[in-house]
C-alpha positions as CSV (number, residue, x, y, z in Angstrom):
1,E,104.3,125.5,218.1
2,K,106.0,126.6,215.1
3,E,108.9,126.8,216.2
4,L,108.8,123.3,217.8
5,N,107.8,121.8,214.6
6,A,110.8,123.6,213.3
7,Q,113.2,121.6,216.2
8,K,111.6,118.6,215.9
9,S,112.2,118.3,211.6
10,A,115.9,119.0,212.4
11,Q,115.9,116.2,214.9
12,A,114.4,114.5,212.1
13,L,117.0,114.6,210.0
14,F,119.3,112.2,212.4
15,P,117.3,109.0,212.5
16,M,117.3,109.7,208.3
17,L,121.1,109.3,208.2
18,E,121.4,106.9,210.4
19,K,118.7,104.4,208.2
20,N,120.3,106.0,204.9
21,I,116.8,107.0,204.3
22,T,117.4,109.5,201.1
23,P,114.9,111.5,198.8
24,K,114.9,108.8,196.5
25,D,113.7,105.9,198.8
26,I,110.6,108.8,200.0
27,L,109.3,111.0,197.1
28,T,108.3,107.2,194.6
29,R,105.6,107.7,191.9
30,E,102.7,106.8,194.6
31,A,104.0,109.2,197.2
32,F,103.6,112.0,194.4
33,E,99.8,110.5,194.0
34,N,99.4,110.7,197.4
35,A,100.7,114.4,197.3
36,I,98.0,114.5,194.3
37,S,94.8,113.5,196.3
38,V,95.5,115.8,199.1
39,V,96.1,118.6,197.7
40,M,92.4,118.0,195.8
41,A,90.5,117.2,199.1
42,V,92.3,120.4,200.7
43,G,91.0,122.3,197.5
44,G,95.3,123.4,197.0
45,S,96.6,126.1,194.9
46,T,97.3,125.8,191.2
47,N,101.0,125.9,192.1
48,A,100.9,122.5,193.2
49,V,100.9,121.4,189.6
50,L,103.9,123.1,188.9
51,H,105.9,122.3,191.9
52,L,104.9,118.9,191.7
53,L,106.0,118.4,188.3
54,A,109.0,119.7,188.6
55,I,110.2,117.8,191.4
56,S,109.0,114.4,189.9
57,S,111.3,115.6,186.9
58,Y,114.1,116.0,189.3
59,M,113.3,112.3,191.2
60,N,113.0,110.8,187.4
61,V,109.4,109.8,188.5
62,N,107.1,109.7,185.3
63,L,104.6,112.1,186.8
64,T,102.5,114.2,184.1
65,I,100.0,116.6,184.0
66,D,97.1,114.9,182.7
67,D,98.3,112.5,185.9
68,F,96.5,115.3,187.8
69,E,93.0,115.1,185.8
70,I,92.9,111.2,186.7
71,I,94.1,111.4,189.7
72,R,91.2,114.4,190.6
73,K,88.0,112.6,188.8
74,R,88.3,109.6,192.2
75,V,89.5,112.3,194.9
76,P,86.5,114.1,196.8
77,H,87.2,117.8,197.8
78,F,85.7,117.9,201.3
79,C,88.0,120.6,203.1
80,D,86.0,124.2,203.6
81,L,88.9,126.3,203.2
82,K,89.5,129.7,202.0
83,P,89.7,131.3,199.4
84,S,86.2,129.1,198.5
85,G,85.5,128.2,201.4
86,Q,84.9,129.4,204.9
87,F,87.8,128.7,207.0
88,V,91.4,129.1,206.8
89,T,94.6,126.9,207.8
90,V,94.9,127.0,211.4
91,D,91.1,126.1,211.3
92,L,92.0,122.9,209.4
93,H,95.0,122.3,212.0
94,H,92.8,122.4,215.0
95,A,90.3,120.1,213.3
96,G,92.9,117.3,212.8
97,G,95.2,118.6,209.9
98,I,96.5,117.3,207.0
99,P,97.4,113.4,209.2
100,Q,93.6,113.8,209.7
101,V,92.2,114.3,205.9
102,M,95.2,112.0,204.7
103,K,93.7,109.2,207.2
104,M,90.5,109.7,205.7
105,L,91.8,109.3,202.0
106,L,93.4,106.2,203.0
107,S,90.0,104.4,204.8
108,K,88.9,104.7,201.4
109,G,91.6,103.5,199.5
110,L,93.0,106.7,198.1
111,L,96.0,106.9,199.2
112,H,99.4,104.7,199.1
113,G,99.4,103.4,202.4
114,D,103.1,101.5,202.1
115,C,104.9,104.7,201.0
116,L,107.8,105.0,203.3
117,T,108.1,108.7,205.1
118,V,111.0,111.0,207.3
119,T,110.0,108.6,209.9
120,G,111.5,105.8,209.0
121,K,107.9,104.2,208.3
122,T,105.3,103.9,206.3
123,I,101.9,106.0,205.8
124,S,100.0,103.3,207.1
125,E,102.3,103.3,210.3
126,N,102.6,107.0,210.8
127,L,98.2,106.9,210.7
128,K,97.5,104.3,212.8
129,E,96.2,106.3,215.6
130,V,94.6,108.6,213.9
131,S,90.7,108.3,213.1
132,S,88.8,107.1,210.0
133,Q,86.6,110.2,210.9
134,A,86.3,113.3,211.4
135,N,85.7,115.2,214.8
136,D,81.9,115.8,214.7
137,N,82.4,118.8,216.6
138,Q,84.0,120.9,213.6
139,K,83.1,121.8,210.1
140,I,86.3,122.0,208.8
141,I,86.8,119.0,207.5
142,L,83.4,117.0,206.2
143,P,83.0,113.7,206.2
144,I,84.6,111.8,202.7
145,E,81.2,110.8,201.7
146,N,79.4,114.6,202.0
147,P,82.3,116.5,200.5
148,L,81.8,119.8,198.7
149,S,82.0,118.5,195.5
150,P,83.0,114.7,194.9
151,E,85.7,115.6,192.4
152,G,88.8,117.3,192.9
153,H,88.9,121.6,192.1
154,L,92.2,121.9,190.1
155,V,90.9,120.9,186.5
156,I,93.3,120.3,183.7
157,L,91.8,122.0,180.2
158,K,93.0,121.7,176.8
159,G,92.0,122.6,173.4
160,N,93.1,124.8,170.6
161,I,94.6,127.3,172.9
162,S,96.3,124.9,175.4
163,P,97.5,121.5,173.6
164,E,99.7,121.2,176.1
165,G,97.6,121.7,179.3
166,S,96.4,124.8,181.4
167,V,95.3,124.8,185.4
168,A,92.0,126.2,186.4
169,K,90.7,126.1,190.2
170,V,86.6,126.0,190.0
171,S,86.1,125.3,194.1
172,G,83.2,127.7,194.6
173,I,82.9,128.4,191.2
174,K,79.2,128.7,189.9
175,T,80.1,130.0,186.3
176,R,81.4,126.2,184.3
177,R,80.9,127.6,180.7
178,I,82.0,131.2,179.4
179,E,82.1,132.2,175.2
180,G,82.6,135.8,174.6
181,P,85.4,138.4,172.7
182,A,89.2,138.6,174.0
183,R,90.5,141.5,175.6
184,V,94.3,141.3,175.0
185,F,97.2,142.1,177.2
186,N,100.5,141.3,177.1
187,S,101.3,142.0,180.6
188,E,99.7,142.0,184.0
189,E,100.3,145.5,184.6
190,E,98.4,146.5,180.9
191,C,95.6,144.5,182.1
192,L,95.5,146.2,185.6
193,E,94.8,149.4,183.9
194,A,92.4,148.5,181.9
195,V,90.2,147.1,184.3
196,I,90.5,149.8,186.9
197,N,89.4,152.5,184.0
198,D,86.4,150.3,183.4
199,Q,87.3,148.8,180.3
200,I,86.8,145.3,180.9
201,V,82.7,144.6,180.8
202,E,80.7,141.6,182.0
203,G,80.9,138.2,179.0
204,D,84.4,139.8,177.9
205,I,87.2,136.8,178.1
206,V,90.4,138.9,179.2
207,V,94.1,137.5,177.9
208,I,97.3,138.3,179.9
209,R,99.8,137.1,178.2
210,Y,103.8,137.0,177.9
211,E,103.7,136.6,181.1
212,G,104.7,132.7,181.5
213,P,108.3,130.8,182.5
214,K,109.8,132.3,179.2
215,G,107.5,135.4,178.6
216,G,107.9,137.0,182.1
217,P,110.7,135.8,182.2
218,G,109.8,133.7,185.8
219,M,106.2,132.9,185.6
220,R,104.2,136.0,187.9
221,E,101.4,135.4,190.1
222,M,98.5,137.2,188.3
223,L,96.9,138.8,191.6
224,A,96.4,142.4,190.8
225,P,94.1,142.1,188.0
226,T,91.8,139.0,189.1
227,S,91.8,141.0,192.5
228,A,90.3,144.1,191.3
229,L,88.6,142.2,188.7
230,V,86.1,141.2,191.8
231,G,86.5,144.5,193.4
232,K,85.0,145.5,190.4
233,G,82.1,142.9,191.0
234,L,83.2,141.1,187.8
235,G,85.0,137.9,189.2
236,E,82.0,135.1,188.2
237,K,80.6,137.2,185.1
238,V,84.3,137.6,182.9
239,G,86.8,134.8,182.1
240,L,90.2,134.9,182.5
241,I,93.4,133.6,180.5
242,T,97.0,133.5,181.3
243,D,100.5,132.0,180.7
244,G,101.0,133.6,183.7
245,R,100.1,131.8,187.7
246,F,97.4,132.4,190.4
247,S,97.9,133.6,193.7
248,G,96.3,130.7,195.9
249,G,93.9,133.4,196.9
250,T,92.5,134.2,193.4
251,H,88.9,133.3,193.0
252,G,87.0,133.3,189.7
253,L,86.8,131.8,186.1
254,V,90.5,132.1,185.7
255,V,92.4,129.4,183.8
256,G,96.7,129.7,184.3
257,H,99.4,128.2,183.3
258,V,98.5,128.0,179.8
259,A,101.2,125.7,177.4
260,P,102.7,126.4,175.2
261,E,103.6,130.0,176.2
262,A,103.1,133.0,174.4
263,Q,107.1,133.5,174.3
264,V,107.4,130.5,172.4
265,G,104.8,130.9,169.9
266,G,101.9,129.5,171.4
267,V,98.6,130.2,170.6
268,I,97.5,132.2,173.5
269,G,100.0,134.6,171.8
270,L,98.1,134.5,168.2
271,I,94.8,135.4,169.5
272,E,93.7,139.2,168.5
273,E,91.0,141.7,170.5
274,G,87.5,140.2,169.8
275,D,88.3,136.6,169.0
276,Q,85.6,134.7,170.2
277,I,87.3,132.6,173.1
278,V,85.6,129.2,174.9
279,I,85.7,128.6,178.9
280,D,84.3,125.6,179.3
281,I,84.9,123.6,182.6
282,E,82.8,120.6,182.3
283,N,84.1,119.7,179.0
284,R,87.9,120.6,180.4
285,L,88.1,122.8,176.9
286,L,90.0,125.9,176.4
287,D,89.6,127.1,172.7
288,A,89.3,130.1,170.1
289,I,86.6,129.9,167.1
290,L,89.5,130.0,164.9
291,T,89.9,127.8,161.5
292,D,93.9,125.7,162.2
293,E,94.2,127.7,158.8
294,E,93.9,130.9,160.2
295,I,96.4,129.8,163.0
296,K,98.8,128.9,160.8
297,L,98.7,131.9,158.6
298,R,99.1,133.9,162.1
299,K,101.7,131.9,163.4
300,E,103.6,132.8,160.2
301,K,103.2,136.6,160.8
302,W,103.9,136.4,164.7
303,K,107.1,137.0,166.3
304,P,108.4,136.9,170.0
305,L,108.6,139.9,172.0
306,A,112.2,141.2,172.3
307,P,113.5,139.6,175.9
308,K,113.1,141.9,178.6
309,Y,116.7,140.8,179.9
310,Q,120.1,140.5,178.0
311,K,122.6,140.0,180.8
312,G,122.4,138.4,184.1
313,V,120.2,135.6,185.8
314,L,116.8,136.1,184.2
315,A,118.4,136.5,180.8
316,K,120.1,132.7,181.4
317,Y,116.8,131.5,183.4
318,E,114.8,132.6,180.2
319,K,117.0,130.4,177.7
320,L,116.7,127.5,180.0
321,V,113.4,127.3,181.0
322,S,111.5,124.8,179.8
323,S,107.1,124.4,179.6
324,A,104.5,125.4,182.2
325,S,103.3,121.4,181.4
326,I,106.3,120.1,182.5
327,G,106.8,122.0,186.0
328,A,108.8,125.0,184.5
329,I,111.9,123.3,184.6
330,T,115.3,124.0,183.6
331,D,117.1,121.5,183.0
332,E,115.6,120.1,179.9
C-alpha cells in the first residue's frame, strides 16, 4: 500500500505542472490553520509547532506561536492514539484516516474548506464523498461531540522562563500544575546519568539546557531522560523543562522549545540549582520564582558556553539559526 501511495504521489505531480499549481498556491495562511487543527484533533507531536512555523516563514505567511494557542482552544482532541491513548496510526488509517478526521472538522466549521490542494480541487471537493461521522464499529476516531478533550493538547506556555513561548503536550496528563526545586543540567547526558543514579526525586523540576537550536547545536530530542524518568516511576511525579525538543512518544509533564534558549542568554540559562520553578498548564505559565532584579543580576554575570564546533556545517548552523519560537530557521 505504501508503494502504491508513493507511485500516486509521483503521478500527482503531472496535473500540478499542467495546471501550474505551485506551493505558494497551496500553502496559504488558511492552509496552515487547517494543518494546526488536524494536529490538535489527532494529538500530534510538539514538533509540528517547529515545522509549521518554519515552513510558513519560507512561504512568507504570518504565522506565530500564539496562533497555536488560539486554534487549540477551539479544536477538540478526538483521536485516541498513543503515547497517551490506546491505538497507533495504522489503526487510524483503517478507521478512515486523515480524510475522516478532516471531514469531521469541516462539518463543524473547524477547517477552511475552500483551500486549494495538490489534486487541483479544494478540501471540500476532495472530502465530498467522505462521511461526516466516523464508523461506529471502531474506537479510534471518537465523535467530535464526545472527544477525549474539548480543547487541543499542545499548550503554549509563557512566563519569565519562556517569554517567547514554550510547548507542552498535555494529552493524558493528570498532573496539571507542579512547583518544585530546579535540578539543573547543561546537557542531556548529564541529566540521564542523574536519573539512572536515582538523584532525581518526586517533586523535582528537571532543567535540561544548552540543547536548543544554537546550544545543541541542532535541538536534539530529549528522549532518553524522559524515558528513564518514566522507567523510574517518576513520569508524572516530576516536571521537566528544556530548550531542546521531545519525541512524539514522550509522556509526562514536560515542556520543550523554551525560548529564548540558554545559549543566547535566556532565563533557562540563569536558573540555579534549587530555584523554585512553576509549571502551570491551566494558566499556561512557566515561571521561576525570581524577582526581575535577581534575573538582571544573574544575566550580568552570565557567559555563553564555548561553541561545541569551530568549523564545518554545525558551526555555520549555530551562527545562523534563530529561536525555536519562530521555527529555528536559518535565514533571519
